[in-house]
C-alpha positions in Angstrom: 15.9 5.5 0.1 12.3 5.2 -1.2 12.1 5.6 -4.9 9.9 8.1 -6.7 8.6 7.6 -10.2 6.7 9.5 -12.9 4.7 6.4 -13.8 0.9 6.7 -13.4 -1.2 4.9 -10.9 -1.8 1.3 -12.0 -5.5 2.1 -12.6 -8.0 4.8 -11.7 -9.5 2.4 -9.2 -6.8 -0.1 -8.6 -8.6 -2.0 -5.9 -11.7 -2.6 -7.9 -9.9 -3.4 -11.1 -7.7 -6.0 -9.4 -10.8 -7.7 -7.9 -12.0 -8.6 -11.3 -8.5 -9.5 -12.7 -7.5 -11.8 -9.8 -10.8 -12.8 -8.3 -9.9 -16.5 -8.2 -6.7 -16.0 -6.2 -7.9 -14.8 -2.7 -5.3 -16.0 -0.1 -3.6 -14.2 2.8 -0.1 -12.8 2.3 2.8 -11.6 4.4 4.8 -8.7 3.1 6.9 -6.0 4.6 6.4 -2.2 4.5 9.4 0.1 4.2 9.3 3.1 6.5 9.8 6.8 5.7 13.4 7.8 6.5 13.5 10.7 8.9 9.8 10.9 9.8 9.2 11.4 13.5 6.0 9.4 13.1 8.1 6.3 12.4 11.2 6.7 14.6 11.5 5.3 18.1 12.3 8.6 19.8 9.7 10.1 22.2 6.6 11.0 20.2 5.7 14.6 20.6 3.6 16.6 18.0 5.1 20.0 17.6 3.2 23.2 18.4 3.7 24.2 14.7 2.0 21.1 13.5 -0.8 21.5 16.1 -1.5 25.0 14.8 -1.5 23.9 11.1 -3.9 21.1 11.9 -6.3 23.3 13.9 -6.3 25.8 11.1 -7.3 23.1 8.6 -9.7 21.0 10.8 -10.8 23.3 13.6 -10.0 23.6 17.4 -11.1 20.0 18.2 -8.2 18.7 16.1 -5.8 19.6 18.9 -7.7 17.5 21.4 -7.8 14.5 19.0 -4.1 14.7 18.2 -3.2 15.1 21.9 -5.2 11.9 22.6 -3.3 10.1 19.9 0.0 11.4 21.3 -1.0 10.2 24.7 -1.9 6.8 23.4 1.5 6.4 21.8 3.4 7.7 24.9 1.5 5.5 27.4 0.8 2.2 25.6 3.0 -0.6 27.0 2.9 -4.3 27.3 2.8 -7.2 24.8 2.1 -6.9 21.1 -1.4 -8.1 21.7 -2.0 -5.3 24.3 -0.8 -2.7 21.8 -2.9 -4.1 19.0 -6.0 -4.1 21.1 -5.5 -0.5 22.4 -4.6 1.0 19.1 -7.5 -0.8 17.3 -10.0 0.4 19.9 -8.8 3.9 19.9 -8.8 4.4 16.1 -12.0 2.5 15.5 -13.9 5.2 17.4 -13.2 7.6 14.5 -16.2 7.9 12.2 -16.1 6.3 8.8 -16.6 8.9 6.1 -16.3 8.3 2.3 -13.5 10.1 0.6 -15.8 11.8 -1.8 -17.7 13.4 1.1 -14.7 14.0 3.4 -12.0 15.0 1.0 -13.9 15.8 -2.2 -11.9 13.1 -4.0 -12.7 9.6 -5.2 -9.7 8.0 -3.4 -7.5 10.0 -1.0 -5.0 8.3 1.3 -4.9 10.5 4.4 -1.8 10.6 6.7 -2.4 9.4 10.2 -2.4 13.1 11.4 -4.9 14.1 8.8 -7.2 11.1 9.6 -7.2 11.8 13.3 -7.3 15.6 13.2 -10.2 15.6 10.7 -12.0 12.9 12.7 -13.0 10.8 9.7 -11.8 8.6 6.9 -12.4 5.4 4.9 -11.0 1.9 5.3 -7.5 2.8 3.9 -7.2 5.6 6.4 -8.0 3.3 9.4 -5.5 0.6 8.2 -2.7 3.1 7.4 -3.1 4.9 10.8 -3.1 1.6 12.7 0.0 0.5 10.7 2.1 3.6 11.5 0.9 3.9 15.1 1.9 0.3 15.8 5.3 0.9 14.2 5.7 3.8 16.5 4.9 1.6 19.4 7.8 -0.7 18.4 5.9 -3.5 16.6 8.4 -4.9 14.1 7.6 -4.1 10.5 7.8 -7.8 9.4 4.7 -8.5 11.6 2.5 -6.0 9.9 1.0 -5.7 6.4 -1.7 -3.8 4.6 -4.0 -6.2 2.7 -6.7 -5.3 0.2 -9.7 -7.6 0.5 -13.3 -7.9 -0.7 -15.8 -7.4 2.1 -18.4 -10.0 1.0 -21.3 -8.7 3.0 -20.9 -5.3 1.6 -19.8 -6.6 -1.8 -17.1 -4.0 -2.1 -13.3 -3.3 -1.9 -11.9 -3.0 1.6 -8.5 -2.7 3.3 -7.4 -4.2 6.6 -4.3 -4.4 8.7 -2.9 -7.8 9.4 -0.5 -8.9 12.1 1.7 -12.0 12.0 2.9 -13.1 15.5 5.7 -15.1 13.9 6.8 -15.7 10.2 4.3 -18.0 8.5 1.8 -17.9 11.3 -1.9 -17.2 10.7 -2.4 -13.5 10.8 -4.7 -11.5 13.1 -7.0 -9.0 11.3 -7.5 -5.4 12.5 -10.6 -4.0 10.8 -12.7 -0.9 11.2 -15.8 -3.0 10.3 -15.4 -5.5 13.2 -14.2 -4.5 16.7 -12.7 -7.8 17.7 -9.2 -8.8 16.5 -9.7 -12.2 15.0 -7.5 -14.8 13.2 -7.9 -14.6 9.4 -9.5 -18.1 9.4 -12.4 -16.6 11.4 -12.9 -13.7 9.0 -14.8 -15.7 6.3 -16.5 -12.5 5.3 -13.2 -11.3 3.8 -11.5 -12.5 0.6 -7.9 -11.3 0.3 -6.8 -9.9 -3.1 -3.3 -8.4 -2.9 -0.8 -6.7 -0.6 1.7 -3.9 -1.2 4.8 -2.6 0.4 7.5 0.0 -0.1 9.1 -1.9 -3.0 6.3 -3.6 -4.8 2.8 -4.9 -5.3 2.0 -8.6 -5.1 -0.9 -10.8 -5.9 -1.8 -12.6 -2.6 -0.1 -15.9 -2.0 -0.1 -18.0 1.1 2.3 -16.4 3.7 4.8 -15.2 1.2 5.4 -13.1 -1.8 3.3 -14.0 -4.8 3.4 -12.8 -8.4 5.0 -9.4 -8.6 2.7 -7.0 -10.4 4.8 -3.9 -10.3 6.9 -1.6 -8.2 5.4 0.5 -5.5 7.0 3.5 -7.2 4.2 3.2 -9.7 1.6 3.7 -7.0 1.1 7.5 -7.1 -1.2 7.5 -4.0 1.4 5.7 -1.9 4.1 8.1 -3.0 1.9 11.0 -2.3 1.2 9.7 1.2 4.9 9.3 2.0 5.6 12.8 0.7 2.8 14.4 2.9 4.0 12.5 6.0 7.5 13.8 5.4 6.2 17.3 4.8 4.4 17.3 8.1 7.7 17.3 9.9 9.9 19.0 7.3 7.8 22.2 7.7 8.6 22.2 11.4 12.3 21.9 10.7 12.1 24.9 8.3 10.5 27.1 11.0 12.8 26.0 13.8 15.2 28.8 15.0 
């Protein structure tokens, strides 16, 4: 069971602070993400967005939210083939969504949207792209141990950034799924990115070559991660409450 904690977020802007703290330690990392127990987004049953959820999303984001969510549902229901086929299709689909800064889109400095919020609202920042790709690929049956979310520094933009990385086998060079670049490339070809750290459901690690590096703290201290898990769970729990 995923833990909750009253501990505060590690820093008001964790990504930026860690760039300065660990700027000499940029190496790719492989870590695992825990899934949310009981969430239909993450289980392997047939993926169908309920009518109750559709109505809630259209109330929040307008009538076009239904069209966008149905397209995502169709993607998950129809995507077959190899891991690479799934990576390519999911990356192309989600990269069509516009990038919108959190301050403009959500009225907050740093908001981690659920995949449904991101797609229904038709906008989000780099974390939202990476998180949506991660959970969509889990739904398509990609093993958790092949996926990780990695914070990097985008050198050309000179700013913090998040990408999704995929490891074909343990210890292999990862492929990078990025909203800034359409092509899925090996990390060695993404010289414009400097890795900083990765996180999973049980901890936060300083990046280390293909393994867990220095543990910085438990993920239960990451308020935004906990909030994201809670909201993903709430999206389906509300349907259960209204079911006859």
